C-alpha positions as CSV (number, residue, x, y, z in Angstrom):
1,M,13.4,-4.1,-2.9
2,L,11.9,-0.7,-2.2
3,S,11.7,0.2,1.5
4,V,9.8,3.1,2.9
5,V,12.2,3.4,5.8
6,R,15.2,3.4,3.3
7,E,13.5,6.0,1.2
8,L,12.9,8.2,4.2
9,A,16.4,7.7,5.7
10,P,17.8,10.9,4.1
11,L,15.3,12.8,6.2
12,R,16.7,11.4,9.5
13,H,19.3,14.2,10.0
14,H,17.6,17.0,8.2
15,P,18.2,19.9,10.7
16,Q,15.5,22.2,9.3
17,E,12.8,19.6,10.0
18,P,13.1,18.3,13.6
19,A,9.7,16.6,13.3
20,L,11.1,14.4,10.6
21,W,14.1,13.1,12.6
22,A,14.1,9.3,12.9
23,G,17.6,8.6,14.2
24,P,20.0,9.9,16.8
25,G,19.0,13.4,17.3
26,P,20.9,16.3,18.9
27,V,20.6,15.0,22.5
28,G,23.4,12.5,22.1
29,P,23.4,9.6,24.7
30,E,19.9,10.6,25.9
31,W,18.5,9.5,22.5
32,R,15.9,6.7,22.9
33,E,16.0,4.6,19.7
34,G,12.5,3.4,18.9
35,G,12.8,2.9,15.2
36,Y,10.0,5.5,14.6
37,V,9.8,7.2,11.2
38,F,8.6,10.3,12.9
39,A,10.4,11.0,16.2
40,T,11.0,13.9,18.6
41,V,14.5,15.2,19.2
42,W,14.6,12.7,22.1
43,G,13.6,9.7,19.9
44,D,10.1,9.4,21.3
45,P,7.2,9.0,18.8
46,V,5.7,12.2,17.4
47,P,2.0,12.2,18.2
48,P,0.0,11.2,15.1
49,D,-2.0,14.5,15.1
50,T,1.3,16.4,14.7
51,V,2.3,14.2,11.7
52,S,-1.2,14.6,10.2
53,S,-0.9,18.4,10.6
54,L,2.6,18.3,8.9
55,V,1.2,16.3,6.0
56,A,-1.7,18.8,5.6
57,D,0.8,21.7,5.7
58,L,3.1,20.1,3.1
59,I,0.1,19.5,0.8
60,R,-1.1,23.1,1.2
61,A,2.5,24.4,0.6
62,H,2.7,22.2,-2.6
63,N,-0.7,23.3,-3.9
64,S,0.2,27.0,-3.3
65,S,3.4,26.5,-5.4
66,V,1.5,25.0,-8.4
67,A,1.1,27.3,-11.3
68,G,-2.4,28.7,-11.7
69,D,-3.7,26.7,-14.6
70,D,-1.9,23.4,-13.7
71,R,-4.9,21.8,-11.9
72,D,-3.4,18.3,-12.5
73,G,-0.5,19.2,-10.3
74,L,-2.7,19.8,-7.3
75,L,-2.8,17.3,-4.5
76,P,-6.0,16.6,-2.6
77,L,-6.0,17.4,1.1
78,A,-5.4,14.2,3.0
79,R,-4.8,13.0,6.5
80,L,-1.9,10.7,7.4
81,H,-4.5,8.0,8.0
82,D,-5.6,8.5,4.4
83,L,-2.1,7.5,3.3
84,R,-2.6,4.2,5.1
85,H,-5.7,3.5,3.0
86,V,-3.8,4.4,-0.2
87,H,-1.0,2.0,0.9
88,A,-3.4,-0.9,1.5
89,T,-5.5,-0.2,-1.6
90,T,-2.4,0.0,-3.8
91,L,-1.1,-3.3,-2.4
92,L,-4.4,-5.1,-2.9
93,L,-4.8,-3.8,-6.5
94,A,-1.2,-5.0,-7.2
95,G,-2.3,-8.5,-6.2
96,V,-0.6,-8.7,-2.9
97,P,-2.4,-11.4,-0.8
98,V,-4.9,-10.1,1.8
99,H,-3.1,-11.8,4.7
100,V,0.2,-10.0,3.7
101,V,-1.6,-6.6,3.5
102,A,-3.3,-7.3,6.9
103,A,0.1,-8.0,8.5
104,R,1.5,-4.7,7.1
105,L,-1.4,-2.8,8.5
106,G,-1.2,-4.5,11.9
107,H,-4.5,-6.3,11.6
108,A,-4.6,-9.3,13.8
109,D,-7.0,-11.0,11.5
110,P,-7.2,-10.7,7.7
111,S,-11.0,-10.6,8.0
112,V,-10.7,-7.0,9.3
113,T,-8.8,-6.1,6.1
114,L,-11.4,-7.9,4.0
115,R,-14.2,-6.0,5.6
116,V,-12.5,-2.6,5.3
117,Y,-11.3,-3.1,1.7
118,A,-14.1,-5.3,0.4
119,H,-14.8,-2.7,-2.4
120,V,-11.3,-3.1,-3.7
121,I,-11.5,-6.9,-3.7
122,R,-15.0,-6.8,-5.4
123,D,-13.4,-4.7,-8.2
124,Q,-10.6,-7.3,-8.5
125,V,-13.2,-10.2,-8.8
126,A,-15.0,-8.3,-11.6
127,E,-11.7,-7.6,-13.4
128,A,-10.7,-11.3,-13.1
129,A,-14.1,-12.3,-14.7
130,E,-13.4,-9.8,-17.6
131,V,-9.9,-11.2,-18.1
132,F,-11.3,-14.8,-18.2
133,A,-14.0,-13.7,-20.7
134,R,-11.5,-12.0,-23.0
135,S,-9.3,-15.1,-22.8
136,I,-12.2,-17.4,-23.8
137,A,-13.2,-15.0,-26.6
138,A,-9.6,-14.9,-27.9
139,S,-9.4,-18.6,-27.9
140,S,-12.6,-19.1,-29.8
141,T,-11.8,-16.5,-32.4
142,A,-8.3,-18.0,-33.0
143,G,-10.0,-21.4,-33.7
144,V,-8.2,-23.0,-30.8
145,S,-10.1,-25.8,-29.2
146,K,-8.2,-27.4,-26.3
147,S,-9.6,-29.3,-23.5
148,V,-9.2,-27.5,-20.2
149,S,-8.8,-30.7,-18.2
150,K,-7.9,-34.2,-19.1
151,K,-9.5,-37.2,-17.5
152,A,-7.3,-40.1,-16.7
153,P,-8.4,-43.3,-18.4
154,R,-10.2,-45.7,-16.1
155,R,-8.4,-48.8,-15.3
156,A,-10.3,-52.0,-14.8
157,A,-7.7,-53.4,-12.5
158,E,-8.2,-50.5,-10.0
159,G,-11.9,-51.3,-9.7
160,F,-13.2,-48.2,-11.4
């Protein structure tokens, strides 16, 4: 199973990027383990604005390194919070149940997730309708005629 924390683990002890440390830093026993992905050298959480600035700087650095005509290689400027939306949208489009996505986002109630991501769910409903229509069309062109449901025979002894 893919884990974001496992994927980011190699960055924990990257001495050139102290803002990316997420494990015992250079302070030794003074380190405060909090399990943060982005932590200060003391182990405290890095303020979200700092991480957002780092993300923007990394995107700008990447875009400046892309060859002149390679427009496909450019990344859109994004805030760290935008990555949260990408994460939620990707999970929903992959069919992960709303209550699971809500839990990952820290929403106490899945109705919050439904409200924020209603456009994604609406798209899935339309897609499901198209899948059903194609399935029905394929069945009718193949000459297959099967009953969708079977009724149990009524039994006189049961009073039906």
